[in-house]
C-alpha positions as CSV (number, residue, x, y, z in Angstrom):
1,M,84.9,24.5,-28.0
2,L,84.5,26.6,-31.2
3,S,80.9,25.7,-31.5
4,V,80.1,27.2,-27.7
5,I,82.4,30.2,-28.1
6,I,80.5,31.1,-31.5
7,A,77.2,30.3,-29.9
8,A,77.7,32.7,-27.0
9,A,78.9,35.4,-29.5
10,V,75.5,34.9,-31.4
11,V,73.4,35.1,-28.5
12,L,75.2,38.3,-27.1
13,L,75.1,40.0,-30.5
14,D,71.5,38.8,-31.0
15,Q,70.5,40.1,-27.7
16,I,72.5,43.3,-27.5
17,S,70.6,44.2,-31.0
18,K,67.5,43.3,-29.9
19,Y,67.9,45.4,-26.6
20,F,68.7,48.5,-28.9
21,V,65.9,47.7,-31.4
22,C,63.2,47.6,-28.1
23,H,64.6,51.0,-26.5
24,Y,65.1,52.9,-29.9
25,L,63.3,51.8,-32.6
26,K,60.2,50.6,-31.2
27,E,58.7,54.1,-30.8
28,A,59.8,54.9,-34.3
29,G,58.6,51.4,-36.0
30,S,60.9,51.8,-38.9
31,I,64.1,53.6,-40.1
32,T,65.5,53.5,-43.5
33,L,68.9,52.4,-43.7
34,I,69.4,52.1,-47.5
35,E,66.5,53.5,-49.6
36,G,64.8,50.8,-51.4
37,V,67.1,48.3,-49.9
38,L,67.3,47.9,-46.2
39,K,65.4,49.1,-43.4
40,F,65.4,48.5,-39.6
41,T,61.4,47.7,-39.0
42,Y,60.4,46.8,-35.3
43,V,58.1,43.5,-35.5
44,E,57.0,41.0,-32.7
45,N,56.9,37.6,-34.4
46,R,54.6,35.5,-32.3
47,G,55.0,32.8,-34.8
48,A,57.7,30.6,-36.2
49,A,60.0,31.6,-39.3
50,F,58.1,34.2,-41.3
51,G,55.4,34.5,-38.6
52,I,53.7,31.1,-39.3
53,L,51.9,29.4,-36.8
54,S,51.4,32.7,-34.4
55,D,50.8,32.2,-30.9
56,N,52.0,28.9,-30.2
57,R,54.4,29.8,-27.7
58,A,54.1,26.5,-25.8
59,V,54.7,24.6,-29.0
60,F,57.9,26.8,-29.9
61,M,59.3,26.6,-26.5
62,V,59.3,22.7,-26.6
63,I,60.5,22.2,-29.8
64,S,63.3,24.9,-29.2
65,I,64.6,22.8,-26.4
66,I,64.4,19.6,-28.2
67,I,66.5,21.1,-30.9
68,I,68.9,22.9,-28.8
69,A,69.6,19.7,-26.7
70,L,69.7,17.9,-30.0
71,L,72.6,20.4,-31.0
72,G,74.1,19.8,-27.7
73,Y,74.4,16.4,-28.3
74,V,75.9,16.8,-31.9
75,I,78.3,19.4,-30.5
76,A,79.4,16.8,-27.9
77,R,79.8,14.1,-30.0
78,F,81.5,15.3,-33.1
79,H,83.4,18.4,-31.7
80,G,86.8,19.0,-33.0
81,Q,86.4,16.7,-36.0
82,S,85.8,20.0,-38.4
83,R,86.1,23.4,-37.7
84,L,84.0,24.5,-40.3
85,F,81.0,21.9,-39.0
86,D,81.7,23.2,-35.4
87,A,81.0,26.5,-36.7
88,C,78.2,25.9,-38.4
89,L,76.8,24.1,-35.3
90,G,77.7,27.2,-33.2
91,L,75.7,29.5,-35.6
92,I,72.8,27.3,-35.4
93,L,72.9,27.0,-31.6
94,G,73.4,30.5,-31.0
95,G,70.3,31.5,-33.0
96,G,68.1,29.1,-31.7
97,I,69.0,30.2,-27.9
98,G,69.0,33.7,-29.2
99,N,65.3,33.3,-30.3
100,M,64.2,31.2,-27.2
101,I,65.3,33.8,-24.7
102,D,62.9,36.1,-26.4
103,R,60.1,33.8,-26.4
104,A,60.6,32.8,-22.6
105,V,61.1,36.7,-21.7
106,L,58.9,38.4,-24.0
107,G,56.4,35.9,-25.5
108,Y,57.6,36.7,-28.8
109,V,60.7,37.0,-31.4
110,V,61.7,40.6,-31.9
111,D,62.7,41.1,-35.6
112,F,64.1,43.9,-37.1
113,I,66.0,43.7,-40.2
114,D,63.9,44.4,-43.4
115,F,65.7,43.8,-46.6
116,C,63.2,45.3,-48.8
117,A,65.1,45.2,-52.2
118,F,62.9,42.6,-53.6
119,D,59.0,42.9,-53.9
120,F,58.8,39.3,-53.4
121,W,60.4,39.2,-50.1
122,K,58.1,40.4,-47.4
123,W,59.7,39.1,-44.1
124,V,61.6,40.8,-41.3
125,F,64.2,39.0,-39.3
126,N,67.1,39.3,-36.8
127,V,70.4,38.3,-36.0
128,A,69.6,34.9,-34.5
129,D,67.4,34.0,-37.7
130,S,70.6,35.0,-39.7
131,A,73.0,33.1,-37.9
132,V,70.7,29.8,-38.2
133,V,70.3,30.4,-41.8
134,V,74.0,30.7,-42.4
135,G,75.0,28.0,-40.1
136,C,72.4,25.3,-41.9
137,I,73.4,26.6,-45.4
138,L,77.3,26.2,-44.6
139,A,76.5,22.8,-42.8
140,V,74.5,21.9,-46.2
141,V,78.0,22.8,-48.2
142,F,80.1,21.1,-45.7
143,V,78.4,18.0,-46.1
144,I,78.0,17.9,-49.8
145,F,81.6,18.7,-50.2
146,D,82.6,16.2,-47.4
147,K,80.8,13.3,-49.1
148,K,82.5,14.5,-52.5
149,A,85.7,14.4,-50.7
150,A,84.9,10.8,-49.1
151,T,83.8,9.4,-52.5
152,I,86.8,10.9,-54.3
153,G,89.1,9.3,-51.9
154,E,87.3,6.0,-51.9
155,K,87.8,6.0,-56.0
156,T,91.4,6.9,-55.6
157,Q,92.0,4.1,-53.4
158,E,90.2,1.9,-55.7
159,T,92.2,3.0,-58.3
160,D,95.6,2.4,-56.5
161,V,94.3,-0.9,-55.7
162,E,93.3,-2.1,-59.2
163,S,96.8,-0.7,-60.6
164,R,98.5,-2.8,-58.2
165,D,96.6,-5.6,-59.1
166,E,97.5,-5.4,-62.8
């Protein structure tokens, strides 16, 4: 199942990157990769996205478990209907599991990707966060284009029926 393979790959990449960050970046705090654009900055995120609702670990664990269970159901129900949709679900599931592992083991999520190219962007994120965001964006694009394709198909069938009636 494509979504399970992608989810496992995301979890593996996320946890390996966080291992190295915790062991090599925690002491340094921050390392500039591309001046004015990208840094690796060690952050312990005790909240949700962008640090909101800090120190509500139990709430986040319950929500994570519910979402992961729902994703598992959707994957089981709809797998194989679209490789793109399977990939989207795998990215979201893997990201959710990656961050849930941090919350369960550490009590916080390790963030480290510090995109500093824009003054308005103040958030630090990780591989799991990236997978969730990319998966959600691709899922929305898939749904939009899938709906358009279905609508176009319906209109084509209506036109065919009308032309036969004449």
